[in-house]
N, C-alpha and C positions, 0 to 999 in steps of 0.2 A: 504493500500500500504506500502510495506517495504521502509525504508528511501532511499535505493539506487536502487529500481526498476526504470527503465527508461521509462516513457510514451512517446508518439510520440512527442507532441509539447505543453508543459505546458507554462503558462505565466511566465515571469521572474520577480518575486516579492517575493523573499524568505527571505529578511531581513537578520537576523543573521544566517539563514540556509546557507548563502553563505560560512560560515566558518564551514566546516564539514570534518570529516575524510574520505579520499577516499581509499577504499579497493579494492584490485585487482579482486576479483571474479566477480564484476558487471561492472568493467570498460570496458571490451571488448564489452559489449552489445551495446555501442554507437559508435563503430568503424565499418566502412564498407570498406573492402578491395575491390578495384575496378581495374579490369584488362582491359586495352584498347587493342582490336584487338589481343589477344593472338593467336599464331600460333601453338605452340607445345603442344599437348594434355598431354604428360607426365609432362610438366611444370605446367599445370593447376592442375593436380592431386597432384603434390608436393607442390603447393601453398596451397591447401586444407589441406594437411598434416601439413604444417608449421603453419597454422592457428589453427588447433586442438592442436598441441604441445604447443602453447602459450595461448590457451584459447579464441580464437576469433572465431566468428561463421558466420558472415554475409559476403557473397561473391557476388560481382556483376561483370558481364562481358559485354563488349561492342563489338558489331560486330560479335558475334557468336550466334547460336540459342540454343545450348546445348553442354555439355561436351560429348566426345566420350568414347568408351570402354577403350582406352589407358589411359585416364585420371583416370578412376576408378581403374586401375591396380596400379597406383602409389599413389593413395589417400588412403593409408593404415590407417584403423581405422578412416577415415574421409569422408566416402561416404555420410553421412548426410549433410555435408556442400555443396557438389556438388548437391545433390538432392534438397536442398532448395535455391540454387543460383538463382539470378534474372538476366535477360538478357535485354539489351537495344540497340537501334539502334545507339546512339551517346553519346558523353560525357555529353552534356548539359542535356539530358534526364536522364542519370545515376546518376547525382549529384544534380539535381534540388531540391529534397526534403531534402537535407542535409544542414548543416549550415556552415561548414568549410571544405575546401578540401586542402590537402597537396599532392603535386605531386612530385614523385621521378624523378630526371633527372640526366643523366650522362654527360650532356653537359652544358657548360656555355652559356647562351643566352644573346644576346646584350640588349634586352629590358625587361628582367625579372630578378629580384634579386633572389639570391639563399641563403637559410639558411644553416648553417652547420648542420650536422646530429644531434649533441647533442642539438643545439638550437631548431631544429624542434621537437625532442622528448620532450624537456622541455616545449615547447609551447603547444603541444598536451596534455600533462599531466596536464597543468595548467588551461585548459578550464573548464568552468562550467560543472558539471556532466550531465546536460541535453543537452549539445551540441552534435549534431549528426555530426561525423567527418568522412569524406571520405579520404582514403589513396590511391592515384591513381598511378598505374604503367603502363608504356607504352609497346608497342610491343617489342618483344625480339630483333629484328634486327634494328628497326628504332627509338625506344623510343617514346616519346610523341611529337606531332606536336605543333607548336606555337598556333594553334587554340585550341587544347586540353588544353594547359597550361592556356589559358584565362579562362577556367572553374575552375581554382584553385585559392585559396587565397595565398598560400605559396608554394614555390618550395624548395626542399632540395636535398643535394648530399651526398651519402654514401662514406666515405673515403676508400681508399684501398692502400695497400703497393706496389703493382706491377704496371707495365705499361699497364696491361690489361685495355681496354677501359671502361668496365662496368661489373657488376655482372650478373650472371645468374638470370633470373626473380624470380624463387623460392628462390634463395639465398638472393636476395634483400628483398623479402617479409619477410623471416625468420629473417634476421638481424633487420629489422625495428620493427617487432612485438615483438621479444624477448627484444630489448632495451626498448620498450614502456611498456611491461609487467613488466620488472624489475624496471623501473622508478616509476610506480604507485603502486608497491607492498607494499611499506611501508606506514602505516597509518600516516597521518600528518594533521595539521590544516593549511590552506592556503587561502589567498584571491583569489577569482576566477574572471576570465574575464567575462564580461557581455555576455549574449546570443545574438548571431548575428541573422540577418534575414536568411531565407533559401537562398540557392545559387540561386534559381530561382528569388527571390525578389532582391537579390543583383545584379544579372545580369540585371534585369529590370531597376534598379536605374542607373547603369553604362550606359546602352543603352540610357536612357533619357539624361544623361549628354553629351554623345558623339553626340547625335542628336542635342542638343543645341549648342555645339561647332562647329558642322558642319554648322548649319544655320548661325552662326556668322562668318563663313569662317576661323575660327581658325584652323579647320581641313579641309584639301582639298586633292585632288588626290595625290599631290606630297608627302604629309607626312602622309597619312591615315594609312598605316600599322604601321609605327613607333609610331605614337601618340596613336593609338588604343591599341597596346600592352603595351605601357608605362602607359596608364590610367588604363588598367586592372591590371597591376602589382601594381601600387600605391594604387588604391582603393580596390583591392583584399586583400592586406596586412592590410588594415584598418579593415577588417571583419565587414562590415557595420551593425550597429544596427538600430532599428527603429528611435531612436533619431538622430543618424548620418544621416540617409536618409533625415529626415526633414530639417536638417541644410544644407546638401550638395545641395539638390534640391532648397532650398531657395537661397543659394549663387549663383547658376547658373541660377536662374530666377529672379534676382534683388529683393530679399527679400521676395518673396512669392512662394509658390509651390501649384499647383493645384492637388488635389487628390480626386478621386471619384466625380468629377464635382464641387468641391468647393475649395476655397483658404484658407489654414491654415497658419497663421503667426507663425513664430518661436518664442516660448516664453520660451524655456528651455535653 
């Protein structure tokens, strides 16, 4: 295996290999551009073209079955990206096998914190090279719903000079990928963030915590939506690792956590 080939899910125990030069040619392999409920076929094609321009290859789409003829017309020199795209019924299914999800939003949400564009790009480029990262973009007209945002770890906003409420979908994708490609282009030595659990495992951990708080009546009908969104925001930004999960579940279960029918005490 070449040093920067990206396998699906290796163990995180690389020692001094955590400090390694990150080179742009292999970086895009671990990023997954994800479009939620796209409506405009031309936009889908231009997203594929933007991905090809910046060296990214993996496209996922939610709520549609396949790109149409108009998408291929605007996907100049990038038909292969559309042909290899994967399709999912909902956001949770689309990002379940990924480790971190960054969601683009043009709106400030009450219960979700939002990173600046530069901070989001920096954080993405700082992740361990084995981290599978989803970059989630919403519907052209409505953006991402609060439920869709709950499937992300971080939200970010792309700045603009005008009073226009948001960027065109393909434009937002191009700006994000170009900034990311430029940021990781330079070889450098850097400490890396630990590999998080998959999004599916992170969601399961959060669900168990919410269920526990509901049983204790800390969460109830009057505050359910507010608390659920705030907890997803807080724990999503933590990018939960296996070690974090053990501690979190122990804290919310009075010092012990039952996993696979047994109780493991926190010793780390």
